[in-house]
PAZAPA-4460 file (N, C-alpha, C; in steps of 0.05 Angstrom, whole numbers, plus 32768, in hexadecimal, padded with zeros to 4 digits):
% residues 87
    n_x    n_y    n_z   ca_x   ca_y   ca_z    c_x    c_y    c_z   seq   type   mol
   7EB3   7FF9   8293   7EAD   800F   827F   7EB9   7FFF   8261     1      M     A
   7EA9   8007   824C   7EAF   7FF4   822E   7EC6   7FFF   8227     2      A     A
   7ED2   7FF3   8222   7EEA   8004   820E   7EE0   8008   81EC     3      R     A
   7EE9   801D   81E8   7EE7   8026   81C8   7EE8   800C   81B4     4      P     A
   7EDF   8009   8196   7EE3   7FF0   818F   7EF4   8001   817C     5      S     A
   7F09   7FE7   8174   7F1B   7FF4   8165   7F17   8004   8145     6      M     A
   7F03   7FF6   813A   7EF9   800F   812C   7EF8   8029   812A     7      T     A
   7EE1   8027   8142   7EDB   804D   814C   7EFF   805B   8151     8      W     A
   7F14   804C   8162   7F26   8055   8167   7F39   805E   8147     9      C     A
   7F3B   804C   8139   7F43   8058   8117   7F36   806E   8111    10      F     A
   7F18   806C   8107   7F09   808B   8103   7F16   809C   811A    11      K     A
   7F1B   80A3   8131   7F17   80BB   8141   7F33   80BD   8144    12      A     A
   7F40   80AC   8139   7F67   80B4   814B   7F72   80B1   812B    13      H     A
   7F77   80A4   8118   7F7D   809D   810A   7F7C   80B7   80ED    14      C     A
   7F8F   80C3   80E3   7F93   80D5   80D0   7F8A   80CA   80B8    15      P     A
   7F76   80D2   809D   7F6A   80C3   808C   7F81   80C0   807C    16      T     A
   7F96   80C1   8075   7FAA   80B1   8063   7FBF   8099   8079    17      P     A
   7FB5   808B   8083   7FBE   8081   8097   7FC6   8067   807C    18      T     A
   7FB5   805E   8070   7FBF   8049   8063   7FD6   804F   804E    19      S     A
   7FD5   806A   803F   7FE9   806E   8029   8004   8078   8043    20      S     A
   7FFE   807C   8059   8018   807C   806A   8026   8061   8071    21      R     A
   8011   8052   8078   8023   8030   8071   8026   8024   8052    22      C     A
   8021   8033   8044   8027   802D   8029   8043   8039   8024    23      R     A
   8045   805B   8026   8060   805B   802C   807A   8050   803B    24      E     A
   8077   8049   805B   807E   8037   8067   8090   801E   8058    25      M     A
   8079   8010   804C   807C   7FF2   803F   808E   7FF7   802A    26      C     A
   808B   8010   8015   80A3   8011   8005   80BC   8016   8011    27      R     A
   80C4   8025   8020   80D7   8033   802B   80E2   8012   803A    28      A     A
   80D5   8007   8048   80E1   7FEB   8053   80EA   7FDA   803F    29      L     A
   80D9   7FDE   8029   80DD   7FC8   800C   80F6   7FCC   8005    30      C     A
   80FD   7FE3   8006   8117   7FEF   7FF8   812D   7FE3   8008    31      A     A
   8125   7FD2   801E   8141   7FD1   8032   8140   7FB4   803E    32      H     A
   812D   7FAF   8028   8129   7F89   802C   8114   7F82   8043    33      H     A
   810A   7F95   8050   80FB   7F92   806D   80DC   7F8E   806C    34      L     A
   80CE   7F85   807C   80AD   7F89   8083   80AF   7F92   80A2    35      N     A
   809A   7F97   80A4   8096   7F9F   80C0   806F   7F8C   80C3    36      I     A
   806A   7F8D   80DD   804B   7F88   80DE   8041   7F99   80DB    37      D     A
   8027   7F9C   80C6   8014   7FB2   80BF   7FFE   7FAF   80D3    38      Y     A
   7FF8   7F9D   80E2   7FE8   7F9E   80EB   7FD8   7FBC   8102    39      F     A
   7FC2   7FBF   80F5   7FC4   7FE4   8108   7FC8   7FEC   812A    40      P     A
   7FCA   7FCE   812E   7FD1   7FD4   8151   7FF1   7FD3   8160    41      T     A
   7FFB   7FD9   8144   8014   7FD8   8148   8023   7FF2   8140    42      N     A
   8007   8004   813B   8012   8021   812F   7FFA   8036   814A    43      F     A
   800B   804D   814A   7FFE   805C   815D   7FFC   807F   814A    44      V     A
   7FEE   8094   8155   7FEB   80A5   8142   7FF4   80BE   8155    45      V     A
   8007   80C9   8151   8017   80DF   8161   8018   8100   8155    46      R     A
   8005   810F   815C   800D   8122   814B   8008   8122   8132    47      D     A
   7FF5   811D   8127   7FE4   8114   8113   7FF9   8103   80F9    48      G     A
   800E   80F9   810B   8026   80E3   80F9   801D   80C8   8107    49      L     A
   8020   80AF   80F1   801B   8099   80F7   803C   808D   8104    50      L     A
   8034   807A   8112   8051   8073   811E   804C   8055   811E    51      H     A
   8066   8047   811E   806C   8028   8120   8072   8021   813F    52      Y     A
   8062   8019   814D   8075   800F   8166   8077   7FF3   816F    53      I     A
   8073   7FE6   8153   8075   7FC6   8162   809F   7FC4   8155    54      D     A
   80A1   7FAD   8168   80C4   7FAE   815B   80CC   7F99   814E    55      F     A
   80AF   7F8B   813F   80B5   7F6D   812D   80C0   7F7C   8114    56      E     A
   80D0   7F77   8102   80D6   7F79   80F5   80ED   7F64   80E1    57      C     A
   80E1   7F5F   80CD   80EA   7F3F   80BA   80F8   7F4D   80A1    58      N     A
   8109   7F38   8095   810D   7F40   8079   80F4   7F37   8060    59      G     A
   80F5   7F48   804F   80DE   7F4E   8040   80DA   7F3A   8032    60      Y     A
   80BA   7F2D   8033   80AA   7F1D   8029   8095   7F2C   8014    61      M     A
   808F   7F28   7FFD   8076   7F33   7FF8   8059   7F30   8001    62      D     A
   805D   7F0E   800C   8042   7F04   8013   803B   7F14   802F    63      E     A
   8053   7F29   803B   8050   7F2F   804F   8046   7F52   8050    64      W     A
   8051   7F5D   8036   8052   7F81   8039   8030   7F81   8035    65      S     A
   8038   7FA1   803A   8019   7FAE   8043   8004   7FA4   802F    66      F     A
   800E   7FAB   801E   7FF6   7FA1   7FFD   7FF1   7F80   8005    67      E     A
   7FFE   7F6F   8006   7FF7   7F60   800C   7FE9   7F52   8027    68      S     A
   7FE9   7F58   803A   7FE0   7F53   8054   7FD2   7F71   8066    69      W     A
   7FEC   7F79   806D   7FDE   7F95   8078   7FC9   7FA3   8072    70      G     A
   7FC4   7FA5   8055   7FB5   7FB9   804C   7F99   7FB4   8054    71      A     A
   7F8D   7F94   8055   7F76   7F88   805C   7F63   7F9A   807B    72      R     A
   7F82   7F9E   808F   7F78   7FA8   80A9   7F7E   7FBF   80AA    73      Y     A
   7F76   7FC9   809F   7F7A   7FEB   80A1   7F5E   7FFB   8087    74      W     A
   7F47   7FE6   8084   7F32   7FF2   8081   7F21   7FE0   8086    75      S     A
   7F04   7FDE   807F   7EF0   7FD1   8086   7EEF   7FB6   807B    76      Q     A
   7F03   7FAA   807A   7F02   7F90   8072   7EFB   7F7A   8080    77      T     A
   7EF1   7F62   8076   7EE5   7F4A   808B   7EFA   7F43   80A1    78      P     A
   7F0D   7F4B   8096   7F2B   7F44   80AB   7F29   7F52   80C6    79      E     A
   7F25   7F75   80BD   7F28   7F83   80D6   7F0F   7F80   80E2    80      L     A
   7EF9   7F7F   80D4   7EE0   7F7D   80E5   7EE5   7F65   80FB    81      L     A
   7EEA   7F4A   80F1   7EE5   7F33   80FE   7EFB   7F34   8113    82      E     A
   7F16   7F41   8112   7F25   7F49   8126   7F18   7F5E   813F    83      Y     A
   7F0B   7F72   8133   7EFC   7F87   8146   7EEC   7F7A   815A    84      A     A
   7ED6   7F6B   814F   7EC3   7F5C   815D   7ED0   7F46   8175    85      A     A
   7EE2   7F3D   8170   7EE7   7F2A   8182   7EFA   7F37   8195    86      S     A
   7F05   7F51   8193   7F12   7F5C   81A7   7F0C   7F7A   81AC    87      H     A
***
């Protein structure tokens, strides 16, 4: 049985404002000088809320913020499409 594509999973199961929720998380974490891994597979949606389920947490660096790195994986960017095609 073929598993559903990552893009299908996001469209079917993620609430519409997921990237805005990630931006909220980024702002809150930045205030504490922290970054998380914003790659979409590190999150789940439960009861309409986006939850971070990875344990990776690092000192804040702008190059690894949601806006600088994570955002490219939360929309139909070439990076996401390339990843989704290979997994």
